[in-house]
C-alpha positions in Angstrom: 0.3 9.0 6.7 -1.1 9.7 10.2 -0.9 6.7 12.5 -2.0 5.9 16.0 1.7 5.6 17.0 2.4 9.1 15.7 -0.5 10.6 17.7 0.7 8.8 20.8 4.2 10.1 20.4 2.9 13.7 19.9 0.6 13.5 22.8 2.8 11.7 25.4 4.3 13.7 28.2 8.0 12.8 28.2 8.2 12.8 32.0 5.4 10.2 32.3 6.5 7.8 29.4 6.0 4.8 31.6 2.4 5.7 32.6 -1.0 4.7 31.3 -3.8 7.2 30.9 -7.5 6.6 31.3 -10.1 8.6 29.5 -13.9 8.3 29.8 -16.1 9.5 27.0 -19.8 10.1 27.8 -22.2 10.6 24.9 -25.6 9.2 23.8 -24.2 7.2 20.9 -23.2 3.7 19.7 -20.1 3.7 17.5 -21.2 0.5 15.9 -24.4 2.0 14.7 -25.4 4.0 11.5 -25.8 7.4 13.0 -23.6 10.0 11.2 -22.5 13.5 11.9 -19.7 15.6 13.4 -20.2 14.4 16.9 -20.4 10.8 15.9 -17.3 11.0 13.7 -15.4 12.7 16.6 -16.1 9.7 18.8 -15.3 7.1 16.2 -12.0 8.9 15.4 -11.3 9.3 19.1 -11.4 5.5 19.4 -9.5 4.9 16.2 -6.6 7.2 17.0 -6.3 7.0 20.7 -2.7 6.7 21.8 -1.3 3.2 22.6 -0.6 4.3 26.3 -4.3 5.3 26.8 -7.3 3.2 27.8 -10.8 4.2 26.9 -14.1 3.8 28.7 -17.1 4.8 26.6 -20.5 5.3 28.3 -23.1 5.4 25.6 -26.2 3.7 24.1 -26.8 0.4 22.5 -28.4 1.1 19.1 -28.5 -2.6 18.0 -30.0 -4.1 21.1 -27.5 -6.9 21.5 -25.7 -5.8 24.7 -26.8 -6.1 28.3 -27.2 -2.6 29.8 -25.2 -1.8 32.9 -22.3 -4.1 32.1 -18.9 -3.2 30.6 -18.2 -4.9 27.3 -14.8 -5.0 25.6 -15.3 -4.1 22.0 -13.1 -3.7 18.9 -13.7 -1.0 16.4 -11.5 -0.4 13.4 -9.0 -2.6 15.0 -8.9 -0.7 18.3 -10.1 -2.1 21.6 -12.1 -0.1 24.2 -14.5 -0.7 27.1 -18.1 0.1 26.3 -20.7 0.6 29.0 -24.2 1.0 27.5 -26.9 2.5 29.7 -29.7 2.9 27.3 -31.3 1.0 24.3 -32.0 3.6 21.6 -32.2 2.5 18.0 -30.9 4.3 14.9 -34.4 4.5 13.6 -35.4 6.5 16.7 -32.3 8.8 16.4 -32.8 9.6 12.7 -35.1 12.6 13.1 -35.1 15.3 15.8 -37.4 14.5 18.7 -40.3 16.8 19.5 -40.6 16.3 23.3 -37.9 16.1 26.0 -39.3 12.8 27.1 -38.8 11.2 23.7 -35.4 12.8 23.0 -32.2 10.9 23.0 -30.5 13.5 25.2 -33.4 13.5 27.7 -33.5 9.7 28.0 -29.8 9.5 28.3 -29.8 12.1 31.0 -32.2 10.0 33.0 -30.1 6.9 32.3 -27.1 8.6 33.7 -29.0 9.4 36.9 -30.4 5.8 37.1 -26.9 4.3 36.7 -25.0 6.9 38.8 -23.6 4.5 41.3 -22.3 2.1 38.7 -20.8 4.9 36.5 -19.2 6.6 39.6 -17.6 3.3 40.6 -16.2 2.6 37.2 -14.8 6.0 36.5 -13.3 6.4 40.0 -11.7 2.9 39.9 -10.0 3.7 36.6 -9.0 7.2 37.7 -10.3 8.8 34.5 -10.4 12.3 33.2 -13.7 12.8 31.2 -14.3 14.0 27.7 -17.7 15.5 27.0 -19.4 16.6 23.8 -22.6 18.0 25.4 -22.7 20.6 28.1 -26.0 19.1 29.5 -23.9 16.3 31.0 -21.3 18.4 32.7 -23.0 17.9 36.1 -21.7 14.3 36.3 -17.9 15.0 36.4 -18.6 18.0 38.7 -20.5 15.8 41.2 -17.7 13.2 41.0 -15.1 16.0 41.4 -13.2 14.7 38.4 -11.6 16.8 35.8 -13.2 17.1 32.3 -12.6 18.6 28.9 -15.8 20.1 27.4 -16.4 20.9 23.8 -19.1 23.1 22.3 -20.1 22.2 18.7 -22.1 25.4 18.0 -25.5 24.6 19.3 -27.5 27.1 21.2 -26.5 30.0 18.9 -29.4 32.6 19.4 -31.8 33.6 16.6 -30.8 30.8 14.3 -33.0 27.9 13.2 -32.4 24.6 15.0 -34.2 21.4 14.2 -34.1 20.2 17.8 -35.6 20.8 21.2 -32.9 23.4 21.9 -34.9 25.8 19.8 -37.7 25.7 22.5 -35.6 24.8 25.5 -32.5 26.9 24.9 -32.4 27.8 28.5 -31.4 24.2 29.4 -28.4 24.4 27.0 -27.5 27.9 28.2 -27.5 26.8 31.8 -25.4 23.8 31.0 -23.0 26.0 29.1 -22.5 28.3 32.0 -22.0 25.4 34.4 -19.6 23.6 32.1 -17.6 26.8 31.6 -17.2 27.2 35.4 -16.3 23.6 36.2 -14.3 22.3 33.2 -10.5 22.1 32.9 -10.6 23.0 29.2 -13.5 24.4 27.1 -13.0 23.8 23.4 -15.0 25.3 20.5 -15.1 24.1 16.9 -14.2 27.4 15.3 -12.6 30.7 16.4 -15.8 32.7 16.1 -17.5 30.7 18.8 -14.3 30.9 20.8 -14.3 34.7 20.6 -18.0 34.9 21.5 -17.4 32.8 24.6 -14.3 34.6 25.7 -16.3 37.9 25.6 -19.2 36.3 27.5 -17.0 34.6 30.1 -13.9 36.9 30.5 -12.9 35.3 33.8 -12.6 31.9 32.1 -10.9 33.2 29.0 -7.7 31.2 29.5 -9.4 27.9 29.4 -11.4 28.6 26.2 -9.7 27.5 23.0 -10.5 26.4 19.4 -10.3 22.8 18.3 -11.0 22.6 14.6 -12.8 19.6 13.1 -10.5 17.2 11.2 -10.8 14.6 8.5 -9.1 11.2 8.3 -6.9 11.7 5.3 -6.0 8.0 5.3 -9.5 7.5 4.1 -10.5 10.8 2.5 -7.6 11.3 0.1 -7.5 12.8 -3.4 -9.2 10.8 -6.1 -9.1 11.5 -9.9 -11.8 13.9 -10.9 -14.4 12.5 -13.3 -14.2 14.6 -16.4 -17.5 13.7 -17.9 -20.0 16.2 -16.6 -23.1 14.7 -18.2 -24.6 14.4 -15.7 -23.1 16.9 -13.4 -23.2 15.3 -9.9 -23.6 17.3 -6.7 -23.6 15.8 -3.2 -24.7 16.6 0.3 -24.2 14.4 3.4 -25.6 14.7 6.8 -28.9 15.1 8.7 -31.5 17.4 7.1 -31.8 19.8 10.0 -33.8 23.0 9.4 -30.7 25.1 10.1 -29.0 23.5 7.2 -31.7 25.0 5.0 -32.6 22.0 2.9 -35.3 24.0 1.2 -32.7 26.4 -0.3 -30.5 23.4 -1.2 -33.4 21.7 -3.1 -34.4 24.9 -4.8 -30.9 25.4 -6.0 -30.7 21.9 -7.4 -34.0 22.3 -9.1 -32.9 25.6 -10.7 -29.7 23.9 -11.9 -31.8 21.1 -13.4 -33.7 23.7 -15.4 -30.6 25.6 -16.5 -28.7 22.4 -17.4 -31.7 20.8 -19.1 -31.9 17.9 -16.6 -28.2 17.0 -17.1 -27.7 16.9 -13.3 -27.8 14.4 -10.4 -28.2 15.2 -6.7 -26.7 12.6 -4.3 -27.8 12.5 -0.7 -25.8 10.6 1.9 -27.8 10.3 5.1 -30.8 8.8 6.8 -33.2 11.8 7.1 -36.4 11.8 5.0 -36.2 14.6 2.5 -39.9 14.3 1.6 -40.8 16.4 4.7 -39.6 19.4 2.7 -42.1 20.2 -0.2 -39.2 21.6 -2.3 -37.8 18.0 -2.6 -40.6 16.9 -4.9 -39.2 18.9 -7.8 -35.8 17.0 -7.7 -36.8 13.6 -6.5 -36.4 12.0 -10.0 -32.8 13.2 -10.3 -31.9 12.3 -6.7 -29.8 9.3 -5.6 -30.4 8.5 -2.0 -27.5 6.5 -0.6 -28.6 6.2 3.0 -26.0 5.4 5.7 -22.4 5.1 4.6 -19.4 4.2 6.7 -16.2 6.3 6.2 -14.9 4.2 3.4 -18.3 4.2 1.6 -18.6 7.9 2.2 -15.2 8.5 0.6 -16.1 6.3 -2.4 -19.4 8.1 -3.0 -17.8 11.6 -2.7 -15.1 10.5 -5.2 -17.9 9.6 -7.7 -19.4 13.2 -7.8 -18.1 16.5 -9.1 -18.9 18.9 -6.2 -20.5 19.3 -2.8 -23.1 21.8 -1.6 -23.7 23.5 1.8 -26.5 26.0 2.5 -26.4 26.0 6.3 -27.4 29.0 8.4 -24.7 28.1 10.8 -22.2 25.3 11.5 -19.1 24.6 13.6 -16.6 23.5 11.0 -18.7 21.1 8.9 -16.9 17.7 8.5 -18.8 17.0 5.3 -17.0 19.9 3.7 -13.6 18.7 4.9 -14.3 15.2 3.7 -15.5 16.4 0.3 -12.4 18.6 -0.1 -10.2 15.7 1.2 -11.1 13.5 -1.8 -10.5 16.5 -4.1 -14.0 17.7 -4.9 -14.8 21.4 -4.7 -17.6 22.7 -2.5 -20.0 25.6 -3.3 -21.3 26.9 0.0 -23.3 29.8 1.4 -20.8 31.9 3.2 -19.8 31.0 6.7 -16.7 32.8 8.2 -14.9 29.6 9.2 -15.1 28.2 5.6 -12.8 30.9 4.5 -10.0 28.7 5.9 -10.6 25.9 3.4 -12.7 27.2 0.5 -10.9 29.5 -1.8 -12.9 30.9 -4.7 -12.0 29.2 -8.0 -9.5 26.8 -6.4 -11.5 24.6 -3.9 -15.0 25.8 -4.7 -16.8 29.1 -4.0 -18.3 30.9 -1.0 -21.6 32.6 -2.0 -22.5 35.8 -0.1 -25.7 35.8 1.9 -28.7 37.7 0.8 -32.1 38.7 2.3 -33.6 37.2 -0.9 -33.8 33.4 -1.2 -34.3 33.8 -4.9 -31.1 35.8 -5.2 -29.2 33.2 -3.2 -30.5 30.4 -5.5 -29.2 32.3 -8.6 -25.8 33.0 -6.9 -25.4 29.3 -6.1 -26.4 28.2 -9.5 -24.0 30.6 -11.1 -21.1 29.2 -9.1 -22.0 25.6 -9.8 -22.0 26.4 -13.5 -18.5 27.8 -13.0 -17.4 24.6 -11.3 -19.0 22.5 -14.0 -17.2 24.3 -16.7 -13.8 24.2 -14.9 -14.2 20.4 -14.3 -15.0 19.9 -18.0 -11.8 21.8 -18.9 -9.7 19.9 -16.5 -9.0 23.0 -14.4 -10.1 21.4 -11.0 -7.1 19.5 -9.7 -8.0 17.0 -7.0 -4.6 17.2 -5.2 -4.7 21.0 -5.1 -8.2 21.0 -3.7 -7.3 18.4 -1.1 -4.3 20.5 0.0 -6.7 23.1 1.4 -7.4 20.9 4.4 -3.8 19.7 5.1 -3.9 21.1 8.7 -7.3 19.6 9.5 -6.1 16.1 10.3 -6.2 13.9 13.5 -2.4 14.4 13.8 -2.8 18.2 14.1 -6.2 18.5 15.9 -7.2 15.4 17.7 -3.7 14.9 19.2 -4.2 18.1 21.1 -7.2 16.6 23.0 -5.2 13.6 24.1 -2.4 15.9 25.2 -4.9 18.0 27.3 -6.1 14.8 29.0 -2.6 13.7 29.7 -1.5 17.0 31.1 -4.6 17.1 33.4 -3.9 13.5 34.6 -0.3 14.3 35.2 -1.1 17.4 37.2 -3.8 15.6 39.2 -1.8 12.5 39.9 -4.3 10.3 38.1 -1.9 8.3 35.9 -1.3 4.6 36.6 1.9 2.6 36.1 2.4 1.0 32.7 1.9 -2.8 32.9 4.3 -4.8 30.7 
């Protein structure tokens, strides 16, 4: 079992065992809210697993509307305490679908809020002697202006020639400029899979040494193997996350519809998330066999995943999709359109199948359907072992991945002389 104490022990620098570390996270998000996704899980887990010798200041948004902006609030989340400085009210309803203008976007409004509260933010971060942890390159100007060290992460956005359901598709130059600036000014630049890392190392050869891969992880205390339901009538398939265009929901819905036809309606599709699937015309054909779960916290997500037989992923691109890791973590196979990074966790016939891409959508639908039928038959025969499936993500845990981030911050603060004495 991974514990906070274990992470602290792994991350602590032995020469500074009596010191306290201060980390500031900056992201347009409220960990108390209902927004789900890889970025949001990262921050929630960052709070959950932060070492006991580390204090957190989180500058974010108030999605509930119950906190006074511009004031530091001491909050408790999953039993862990942190300081929260909200600078913008932005509800979960506003955040559920991608914005169509910069003015209405969460990123744009948060950027303005950072400028408006610059003096307050500067005072708080400097007083605490923080290093900064950033998820979005668009905010890298702040630590640079403050002349404070920061760790930057790139989650795969801004990849050229791929569909994106956000303003980055139209304003990619903003992201690209932020990427270049963050690359030049950050202490460490982390990518969610080695293919992005390789691309950036080739693009920025002078910064090669600071670029590294930080795989996504899954909380295996929550997402742990559960017995596989042997009854495959109906055969239940799940997807969780926002229905961005780059995830190709149309292909996903067409696949489920084709399976419905082949399996004579003995199928259910489960969707965990808050996006509206009706904006895709393909959803109409499967609406009657779809169970929409809405928002689920981590425990609820794990319980829902354990109630199905398999997961589906049809994305054009991803970092390392946390939904896939969580599904595998509870011992459910995933059938996915091929992405190179998924080769690390999806092994054909053992933890699911990777389906080769094709120029023909019809061909891809048939390939996916074929593999789901293989999974259904294997489940019915008892050939899909939950523990064996879950073992495929054994290195994708907070103890092996997230602990590295804490170690980077501690090394930076030790080198810069930012650590403060331990108070007993």
